[in-house]
ZASE-970869 format. One record per residue (C-alpha): residue number from 0; x, y, z. Coordinates in pm, whole numbers, plus 50000, padded with zeros to 5 digits. Each point is the difference from the previous one (the first is absolute). Example, Ala and Ser with C-alpha at 12.3 -4.5 7.8 and 13.67 -1.06 7.14 Angstrom:
REM residues 2
+------+-------+-------+-------+
: resi :    c1 :    c2 :    c3 :
+------+-------+-------+-------+
:    0 : 51230 : 49550 : 50780 :
:    1 : 50137 : 50344 : 49934 :
+------+-------+-------+-------+
//
This chain:
REM residues 331
+------+-------+-------+-------+
: resi :    c1 :    c2 :    c3 :
+------+-------+-------+-------+
:    0 : 27902 : 63265 : 25311 :
:    1 : 49862 : 50340 : 49900 :
:    2 : 50014 : 50134 : 49646 :
:    3 : 49883 : 50344 : 49898 :
:    4 : 50029 : 50240 : 49711 :
:    5 : 50150 : 50317 : 50144 :
:    6 : 49765 : 50268 : 49870 :
:    7 : 50120 : 50346 : 49908 :
:    8 : 49935 : 50241 : 50282 :
:    9 : 50019 : 50371 : 50063 :
:   10 : 50063 : 49902 : 50361 :
:   11 : 50351 : 49886 : 49909 :
:   12 : 50264 : 50159 : 49780 :
:   13 : 50340 : 49878 : 49880 :
:   14 : 50304 : 50218 : 49933 :
:   15 : 50267 : 49818 : 49799 :
:   16 : 50297 : 50231 : 50043 :
:   17 : 50305 : 49943 : 49776 :
:   18 : 50265 : 50203 : 50181 :
:   19 : 50264 : 49913 : 49738 :
:   20 : 50028 : 49789 : 49684 :
:   21 : 50355 : 49873 : 50060 :
:   22 : 50039 : 49628 : 50066 :
:   23 : 50288 : 49756 : 50046 :
:   24 : 49818 : 49731 : 49799 :
:   25 : 49881 : 49984 : 49641 :
:   26 : 49692 : 49779 : 50012 :
:   27 : 49865 : 49886 : 49665 :
:   28 : 49651 : 50123 : 50086 :
:   29 : 50095 : 50328 : 50171 :
:   30 : 49724 : 50255 : 49943 :
:   31 : 50216 : 50307 : 50063 :
:   32 : 50035 : 50210 : 49685 :
:   33 : 50244 : 50283 : 50070 :
:   34 : 49895 : 50186 : 49687 :
:   35 : 49651 : 50025 : 50153 :
:   36 : 50077 : 49989 : 50373 :
:   37 : 50325 : 50195 : 50030 :
:   38 : 50342 : 49890 : 50122 :
:   39 : 50034 : 50226 : 50301 :
:   40 : 50003 : 49916 : 50369 :
:   41 : 49766 : 50216 : 50206 :
:   42 : 50158 : 50191 : 50286 :
:   43 : 49849 : 49979 : 50347 :
:   44 : 49849 : 50347 : 49981 :
:   45 : 49808 : 49900 : 49687 :
:   46 : 49894 : 49662 : 50144 :
:   47 : 49860 : 50173 : 50306 :
:   48 : 49820 : 50262 : 49790 :
:   49 : 49845 : 49739 : 49771 :
:   50 : 49891 : 49782 : 50291 :
:   51 : 49839 : 50307 : 50155 :
:   52 : 49826 : 50070 : 49669 :
:   53 : 49820 : 49664 : 50024 :
:   54 : 49947 : 50001 : 50376 :
:   55 : 49656 : 50165 : 49998 :
:   56 : 49846 : 49657 : 50053 :
:   57 : 50305 : 49843 : 50167 :
:   58 : 49803 : 49787 : 50252 :
:   59 : 49850 : 49800 : 49713 :
:   60 : 50303 : 50004 : 49767 :
:   61 : 50257 : 49721 : 49972 :
:   62 : 50349 : 50109 : 49891 :
:   63 : 50221 : 49760 : 49805 :
:   64 : 50361 : 50114 : 49948 :
:   65 : 50134 : 49876 : 49667 :
:   66 : 50285 : 50050 : 49756 :
:   67 : 50194 : 49886 : 49816 :
:   68 : 50121 : 49857 : 50326 :
:   69 : 49887 : 50230 : 50284 :
:   70 : 50264 : 49881 : 50247 :
:   71 : 50261 : 50154 : 49767 :
:   72 : 49867 : 50337 : 50114 :
:   73 : 50212 : 50113 : 50296 :
:   74 : 49708 : 50197 : 50146 :
:   75 : 49745 : 49719 : 49998 :
:   76 : 49993 : 49982 : 50384 :
:   77 : 49918 : 50371 : 50012 :
:   78 : 49730 : 49948 : 49735 :
:   79 : 49845 : 49730 : 50219 :
:   80 : 50013 : 50235 : 50299 :
:   81 : 49831 : 50274 : 49797 :
:   82 : 49719 : 49765 : 49895 :
:   83 : 49949 : 49899 : 50362 :
:   84 : 50002 : 50359 : 50115 :
:   85 : 49731 : 50087 : 49744 :
:   86 : 49780 : 49717 : 50131 :
:   87 : 49968 : 49774 : 49696 :
:   88 : 49795 : 49686 : 50052 :
:   89 : 50280 : 49755 : 49918 :
:   90 : 50355 : 50004 : 49864 :
:   91 : 50160 : 49734 : 49781 :
:   92 : 50345 : 49978 : 49843 :
:   93 : 50031 : 49788 : 49685 :
:   94 : 50352 : 49862 : 49964 :
:   95 : 50206 : 49760 : 49791 :
:   96 : 50161 : 49870 : 50319 :
:   97 : 50340 : 50167 : 49989 :
:   98 : 49893 : 50242 : 50277 :
:   99 : 50257 : 50271 : 49934 :
:  100 : 50126 : 50261 : 50248 :
:  101 : 49941 : 49759 : 50290 :
:  102 : 49634 : 50095 : 49984 :
:  103 : 49898 : 49740 : 50260 :
:  104 : 50227 : 50170 : 50255 :
:  105 : 49846 : 50341 : 49931 :
:  106 : 49630 : 49916 : 50026 :
:  107 : 49808 : 49777 : 50240 :
:  108 : 49705 : 49761 : 49953 :
:  109 : 49784 : 50271 : 50159 :
:  110 : 50091 : 50247 : 49724 :
:  111 : 49856 : 49802 : 49708 :
:  112 : 49715 : 49755 : 49953 :
:  113 : 50165 : 49780 : 49740 :
:  114 : 50333 : 49935 : 49834 :
:  115 : 49909 : 49840 : 49668 :
:  116 : 50254 : 49784 : 49814 :
:  117 : 49986 : 49920 : 49628 :
:  118 : 50069 : 49642 : 49893 :
:  119 : 49914 : 49866 : 49655 :
:  120 : 50087 : 49634 : 50021 :
:  121 : 50004 : 49713 : 50246 :
:  122 : 50357 : 49918 : 49897 :
:  123 : 50311 : 50212 : 49937 :
:  124 : 50005 : 49886 : 49638 :
:  125 : 49658 : 50145 : 49918 :
:  126 : 50011 : 50306 : 50225 :
:  127 : 50351 : 50106 : 49903 :
:  128 : 49931 : 49961 : 49628 :
:  129 : 49736 : 50271 : 50049 :
:  130 : 50149 : 50218 : 50272 :
:  131 : 50378 : 49948 : 49982 :
:  132 : 50270 : 49762 : 50117 :
:  133 : 50017 : 49955 : 50375 :
:  134 : 49669 : 50175 : 50064 :
:  135 : 49820 : 49692 : 50135 :
:  136 : 50256 : 49944 : 50275 :
:  137 : 50000 : 50370 : 50084 :
:  138 : 49622 : 50013 : 50037 :
:  139 : 50006 : 49699 : 50229 :
:  140 : 50279 : 50147 : 50212 :
:  141 : 49831 : 50340 : 50022 :
:  142 : 49664 : 49847 : 50086 :
:  143 : 50152 : 49779 : 50268 :
:  144 : 50171 : 50301 : 50158 :
:  145 : 49682 : 50208 : 49991 :
:  146 : 49788 : 49725 : 50159 :
:  147 : 50263 : 49948 : 50270 :
:  148 : 49972 : 50371 : 50080 :
:  149 : 49618 : 49960 : 50029 :
:  150 : 49905 : 50194 : 49689 :
:  151 : 49668 : 49895 : 49845 :
:  152 : 50098 : 49869 : 49659 :
:  153 : 49813 : 49926 : 49680 :
:  154 : 50103 : 49865 : 49662 :
:  155 : 49909 : 50096 : 49643 :
:  156 : 50008 : 49742 : 49721 :
:  157 : 49943 : 50148 : 49652 :
:  158 : 49853 : 49726 : 49782 :
:  159 : 50102 : 49965 : 49635 :
:  160 : 50053 : 49717 : 49758 :
:  161 : 50361 : 49995 : 50123 :
:  162 : 49916 : 49893 : 50355 :
:  163 : 49640 : 49875 : 50017 :
:  164 : 50136 : 49645 : 50002 :
:  165 : 50160 : 50056 : 50342 :
:  166 : 49712 : 50170 : 50177 :
:  167 : 49867 : 49664 : 50119 :
:  168 : 50329 : 49951 : 50186 :
:  169 : 49959 : 50322 : 50197 :
:  170 : 49772 : 49866 : 50279 :
:  171 : 50278 : 49771 : 50125 :
:  172 : 50253 : 50284 : 49978 :
:  173 : 49797 : 50270 : 50175 :
:  174 : 49888 : 49765 : 50277 :
:  175 : 50338 : 50042 : 50168 :
:  176 : 50068 : 50368 : 49930 :
:  177 : 49788 : 50168 : 50268 :
:  178 : 49795 : 50208 : 49755 :
:  179 : 49682 : 50184 : 50097 :
:  180 : 49874 : 50067 : 49645 :
:  181 : 50059 : 49865 : 49650 :
:  182 : 49920 : 50200 : 49687 :
:  183 : 49961 : 49845 : 49656 :
:  184 : 50028 : 50260 : 49726 :
:  185 : 49922 : 49969 : 49630 :
:  186 : 50279 : 50130 : 49779 :
:  187 : 49932 : 50337 : 49842 :
:  188 : 50104 : 50057 : 49640 :
:  189 : 50186 : 50323 : 50058 :
:  190 : 50358 : 50107 : 50055 :
:  191 : 50235 : 49719 : 49900 :
:  192 : 49713 : 49754 : 49957 :
:  193 : 49865 : 50203 : 49710 :
:  194 : 50323 : 49939 : 49810 :
:  195 : 50020 : 49625 : 50063 :
:  196 : 49913 : 49737 : 49742 :
:  197 : 49741 : 49743 : 50102 :
:  198 : 49660 : 50002 : 50168 :
:  199 : 50120 : 50047 : 50361 :
:  200 : 49644 : 50020 : 50133 :
:  201 : 49853 : 49656 : 50066 :
:  202 : 49670 : 49889 : 49851 :
:  203 : 49668 : 50017 : 50182 :
:  204 : 49991 : 49619 : 50025 :
:  205 : 50347 : 49986 : 50154 :
:  206 : 49932 : 50286 : 50241 :
:  207 : 49672 : 49858 : 50129 :
:  208 : 50131 : 49644 : 50027 :
:  209 : 50305 : 50095 : 50208 :
:  210 : 49972 : 50335 : 50179 :
:  211 : 49689 : 49949 : 50221 :
:  212 : 50111 : 49650 : 50100 :
:  213 : 50352 : 50110 : 50098 :
:  214 : 49857 : 50302 : 50182 :
:  215 : 49774 : 49777 : 50208 :
:  216 : 50288 : 49767 : 50087 :
:  217 : 50217 : 50287 : 50121 :
:  218 : 49709 : 50159 : 50188 :
:  219 : 49948 : 49666 : 50175 :
:  220 : 50333 : 50064 : 50173 :
:  221 : 49863 : 50314 : 50166 :
:  222 : 50143 : 50240 : 49742 :
:  223 : 49766 : 50259 : 49844 :
:  224 : 50014 : 49967 : 49621 :
:  225 : 49902 : 50272 : 49754 :
:  226 : 49991 : 49972 : 49622 :
:  227 : 49838 : 50193 : 49714 :
:  228 : 49665 : 49875 : 49875 :
:  229 : 50106 : 50058 : 49635 :
:  230 : 49711 : 49813 : 49836 :
:  231 : 49645 : 50101 : 50086 :
:  232 : 49728 : 49739 : 50043 :
:  233 : 49697 : 50014 : 49775 :
:  234 : 49785 : 50167 : 50266 :
:  235 : 50267 : 50248 : 50113 :
:  236 : 49960 : 50368 : 49919 :
:  237 : 50314 : 50179 : 49883 :
:  238 : 50118 : 50296 : 50209 :
:  239 : 50309 : 50214 : 49955 :
:  240 : 50188 : 50095 : 50317 :
:  241 : 50110 : 50323 : 49836 :
:  242 : 49636 : 50100 : 49981 :
:  243 : 49888 : 49906 : 50351 :
:  244 : 50307 : 49973 : 50228 :
:  245 : 50309 : 50195 : 50105 :
:  246 : 50325 : 49838 : 49886 :
:  247 : 50300 : 50214 : 49911 :
:  248 : 50329 : 49892 : 49841 :
:  249 : 50261 : 50274 : 50047 :
:  250 : 50328 : 50014 : 49808 :
:  251 : 50314 : 50211 : 50061 :
:  252 : 49933 : 50223 : 49699 :
:  253 : 49672 : 50109 : 50160 :
:  254 : 49761 : 49793 : 49794 :
:  255 : 49702 : 49860 : 50190 :
:  256 : 49806 : 49716 : 49841 :
:  257 : 49680 : 49838 : 50121 :
:  258 : 50034 : 49691 : 49779 :
:  259 : 50331 : 49809 : 49996 :
:  260 : 49936 : 49859 : 49652 :
:  261 : 50038 : 50353 : 49860 :
:  262 : 50346 : 50060 : 50145 :
:  263 : 50188 : 49957 : 49670 :
:  264 : 49814 : 50296 : 49853 :
:  265 : 49944 : 50371 : 50081 :
:  266 : 49640 : 49932 : 50101 :
:  267 : 50044 : 50090 : 50367 :
:  268 : 49711 : 50169 : 50178 :
:  269 : 50214 : 50245 : 50195 :
:  270 : 50343 : 50157 : 50020 :
:  271 : 50171 : 50132 : 50311 :
:  272 : 50145 : 50343 : 49927 :
:  273 : 50154 : 50217 : 50269 :
:  274 : 49855 : 49754 : 50256 :
:  275 : 49646 : 50049 : 49873 :
:  276 : 49786 : 49734 : 49833 :
:  277 : 49884 : 50129 : 49662 :
:  278 : 49740 : 49824 : 49784 :
:  279 : 50131 : 49929 : 49649 :
:  280 : 49806 : 50110 : 49690 :
:  281 : 49805 : 49767 : 49774 :
:  282 : 50053 : 49736 : 49888 :
:  283 : 50119 : 49810 : 50307 :
:  284 : 49916 : 49673 : 50172 :
:  285 : 49702 : 50152 : 50185 :
:  286 : 49831 : 50068 : 49667 :
:  287 : 50018 : 49626 : 49927 :
:  288 : 49883 : 49861 : 50335 :
:  289 : 49632 : 50046 : 49924 :
:  290 : 50001 : 49833 : 49659 :
:  291 : 49803 : 49677 : 49965 :
:  292 : 50123 : 49724 : 49771 :
:  293 : 49905 : 49630 : 49981 :
:  294 : 50357 : 49899 : 50092 :
:  295 : 49971 : 50164 : 50344 :
:  296 : 50314 : 50199 : 50081 :
:  297 : 50064 : 50268 : 49738 :
:  298 : 50366 : 50035 : 50100 :
:  299 : 50056 : 49627 : 49961 :
:  300 : 49843 : 50005 : 49653 :
:  301 : 50214 : 50295 : 49891 :
:  302 : 50334 : 49919 : 50157 :
:  303 : 50029 : 49628 : 50084 :
:  304 : 49736 : 49803 : 49808 :
:  305 : 50205 : 49679 : 50007 :
:  306 : 49768 : 49843 : 50259 :
:  307 : 49684 : 50058 : 49795 :
:  308 : 49831 : 49734 : 49790 :
:  309 : 49725 : 50022 : 49738 :
:  310 : 49753 : 49752 : 49850 :
:  311 : 49948 : 49937 : 49631 :
:  312 : 49749 : 50286 : 49982 :
:  313 : 50259 : 50245 : 50134 :
:  314 : 49837 : 50039 : 50342 :
:  315 : 50215 : 49986 : 50317 :
:  316 : 49970 : 49667 : 50181 :
:  317 : 50031 : 50168 : 50341 :
:  318 : 50059 : 50335 : 50167 :
:  319 : 50328 : 50106 : 50160 :
:  320 : 49965 : 50144 : 50351 :
:  321 : 50162 : 50321 : 50116 :
:  322 : 50355 : 49910 : 50107 :
:  323 : 49930 : 50148 : 50345 :
:  324 : 49713 : 49755 : 50069 :
:  325 : 50134 : 49733 : 50237 :
:  326 : 49901 : 49667 : 50147 :
:  327 : 50103 : 49936 : 50359 :
:  328 : 50012 : 49665 : 50180 :
:  329 : 50063 : 49940 : 50369 :
:  330 : 49919 : 49750 : 50272 :
+------+-------+-------+-------+
//
């Protein structure tokens, strides 16, 4: 078993491309905020132009097509073809499993590197309470179809206090699904989550007692597991990906963020105007990346401090890692 912290690197870039914000589901933790991200669906001409805009370093850039639900976009196959034509390092489609527009008949396993399915519970009762009635069965059906067609598939499980109790049941479930990768995500307090009562984010003790152990069990089945570090060790040095790496989160209204925690606010680093990337004026997220605070991540402290804890003297008991810092486990 190999475990490593995936360091930030200028040798690899990630382009998270929201080609629309429309979705057929209404998940309780959805991070899309149409007031901030727009409600439009990008046309193919714009998708191609924006992909080209970020293709300068295409051989080291991973493209992830997102929504909303990206398979609702009728031109998603053409978007995939455009990304391939521009030579991007890898292409992933994140989906809720409904696989609209017969997408699996319009692309091949050679066109994309991963089809990534979202599931937030080991049972229909837990998953569907978060994502919507019937979603569990649909994800399973869509995943089964994709695997049968030889697509490389992964799964995303967003951990919150609503489903942490079922994560330990996931190793048995995923063992028979034919997955190549499994992603554990920590819930972000933005979008709908910012308007929900309750803690949502699990405590440090709960996270550390469950997540690494479940990750190792799943990895033992030959599935690569990735999850956010979240809590830094005492000897770890805090680094912000926005300061040292290239990650871009593009939304249909042209906003380009480098930190996903900021997405509920007009703090974006860039805007795309007339198919040109324009740096936004101060103050934006880039002005905050270099700040040093004892809590670690400045954005976490400002926007989602629910996972922080302080001692009686008012000092933070630990530092929060950059949300882009990941742990990876494989055989």
